[in-house]
C-alpha beads as a LAMMPS data file, in Angstrom:
LAMMPS data file: protein, C-alpha beads

81 atoms
80 bonds

1 atom types
1 bond types

-500.0 500.0 xlo xhi
-500.0 500.0 ylo yhi
-500.0 500.0 zlo zhi

Masses

1 110.0

Atoms # bond

1 1 1 -443.665 -168.422 169.813
2 1 1 -446.701 -170.678 169.645
3 1 1 -449.955 -169.010 170.665
4 1 1 -452.947 -171.173 171.575
5 1 1 -456.558 -170.000 171.585
6 1 1 -458.961 -172.262 173.477
7 1 1 -462.626 -171.757 172.650
8 1 1 -465.480 -173.648 174.320
9 1 1 -468.167 -174.341 171.706
10 1 1 -471.853 -174.762 172.596
11 1 1 -474.300 -174.928 169.702
12 1 1 -472.582 -172.047 167.902
13 1 1 -472.935 -173.258 164.326
14 1 1 -474.174 -169.897 163.072
15 1 1 -470.945 -168.235 164.276
16 1 1 -468.487 -170.808 162.931
17 1 1 -467.863 -169.231 159.524
18 1 1 -467.027 -165.815 161.008
19 1 1 -464.960 -167.462 163.762
20 1 1 -462.828 -169.361 161.226
21 1 1 -462.315 -166.208 159.127
22 1 1 -461.232 -164.286 162.225
23 1 1 -458.814 -167.011 163.359
24 1 1 -457.385 -167.341 159.837
25 1 1 -456.764 -163.582 159.732
26 1 1 -455.065 -163.788 163.139
27 1 1 -452.960 -166.745 161.967
28 1 1 -451.702 -164.838 158.933
29 1 1 -450.928 -161.735 160.986
30 1 1 -449.076 -163.718 163.652
31 1 1 -447.138 -165.680 161.030
32 1 1 -445.853 -162.393 159.605
33 1 1 -444.496 -161.619 163.078
34 1 1 -442.814 -165.027 163.365
35 1 1 -445.430 -166.668 165.588
36 1 1 -447.572 -169.781 165.204
37 1 1 -451.291 -169.946 166.027
38 1 1 -453.055 -173.043 167.309
39 1 1 -456.829 -173.018 167.841
40 1 1 -458.462 -175.588 170.124
41 1 1 -462.255 -175.847 169.880
42 1 1 -463.889 -177.795 172.705
43 1 1 -467.353 -179.008 171.735
44 1 1 -469.529 -178.860 174.871
45 1 1 -472.648 -179.861 172.952
46 1 1 -471.678 -183.488 172.189
47 1 1 -475.103 -184.349 170.738
48 1 1 -474.085 -182.145 167.794
49 1 1 -471.184 -183.302 165.669
50 1 1 -468.504 -180.677 165.257
51 1 1 -465.693 -181.290 162.817
52 1 1 -462.670 -179.105 162.332
53 1 1 -463.568 -176.558 159.684
54 1 1 -461.483 -176.631 156.538
55 1 1 -458.563 -174.384 157.285
56 1 1 -455.192 -173.764 155.734
57 1 1 -452.447 -175.521 157.664
58 1 1 -454.967 -177.408 159.791
59 1 1 -454.289 -175.146 162.774
60 1 1 -457.814 -175.649 164.179
61 1 1 -458.315 -178.792 166.267
62 1 1 -461.614 -180.032 167.699
63 1 1 -462.158 -182.029 170.887
64 1 1 -465.542 -183.106 172.255
65 1 1 -466.628 -183.462 175.877
66 1 1 -468.402 -186.756 176.622
67 1 1 -471.301 -184.759 178.048
68 1 1 -472.170 -181.105 178.593
69 1 1 -469.743 -179.977 181.322
70 1 1 -469.829 -176.190 181.154
71 1 1 -467.464 -173.442 180.097
72 1 1 -464.881 -173.779 182.899
73 1 1 -464.453 -177.523 182.424
74 1 1 -464.201 -177.027 178.658
75 1 1 -461.455 -174.423 179.021
76 1 1 -459.435 -176.651 181.364
77 1 1 -459.992 -179.649 179.063
78 1 1 -458.762 -177.595 176.100
79 1 1 -455.719 -176.460 178.046
80 1 1 -454.838 -180.073 178.817
81 1 1 -455.001 -180.924 175.124

Bonds

1 1 1 2
2 1 2 3
3 1 3 4
4 1 4 5
5 1 5 6
6 1 6 7
7 1 7 8
8 1 8 9
9 1 9 10
10 1 10 11
11 1 11 12
12 1 12 13
13 1 13 14
14 1 14 15
15 1 15 16
16 1 16 17
17 1 17 18
18 1 18 19
19 1 19 20
20 1 20 21
21 1 21 22
22 1 22 23
23 1 23 24
24 1 24 25
25 1 25 26
26 1 26 27
27 1 27 28
28 1 28 29
29 1 29 30
30 1 30 31
31 1 31 32
32 1 32 33
33 1 33 34
34 1 34 35
35 1 35 36
36 1 36 37
37 1 37 38
38 1 38 39
39 1 39 40
40 1 40 41
41 1 41 42
42 1 42 43
43 1 43 44
44 1 44 45
45 1 45 46
46 1 46 47
47 1 47 48
48 1 48 49
49 1 49 50
50 1 50 51
51 1 51 52
52 1 52 53
53 1 53 54
54 1 54 55
55 1 55 56
56 1 56 57
57 1 57 58
58 1 58 59
59 1 59 60
60 1 60 61
61 1 61 62
62 1 62 63
63 1 63 64
64 1 64 65
65 1 65 66
66 1 66 67
67 1 67 68
68 1 68 69
69 1 69 70
70 1 70 71
71 1 71 72
72 1 72 73
73 1 73 74
74 1 74 75
75 1 75 76
76 1 76 77
77 1 77 78
78 1 78 79
79 1 79 80
80 1 80 81
C-alpha cells in the first residue's frame, strides 16, 4: 500500500532536518511492512525557495503555491498532486 503524507510548509527551515529524519525513519519502518511512503511538501511561503531535501529513494516531493494561500488550500493542493 502506498501511504502519502501531505505537509504544508510555511517558513519552517529550522524544522526541516528533523522532519526529514522522521520521515526517513517512517519510510524504513513502512518498507519493512511492505508499504511505500510518499511525502508531499507544499511550500506556502513562495518568497523562500524550498527544494526537496536529499533523501534516499527521492520519496519527498516539493510543490510551491504561487502565493501564500493558507494551510487548508495547501493541503488540498497537495492532495491533488
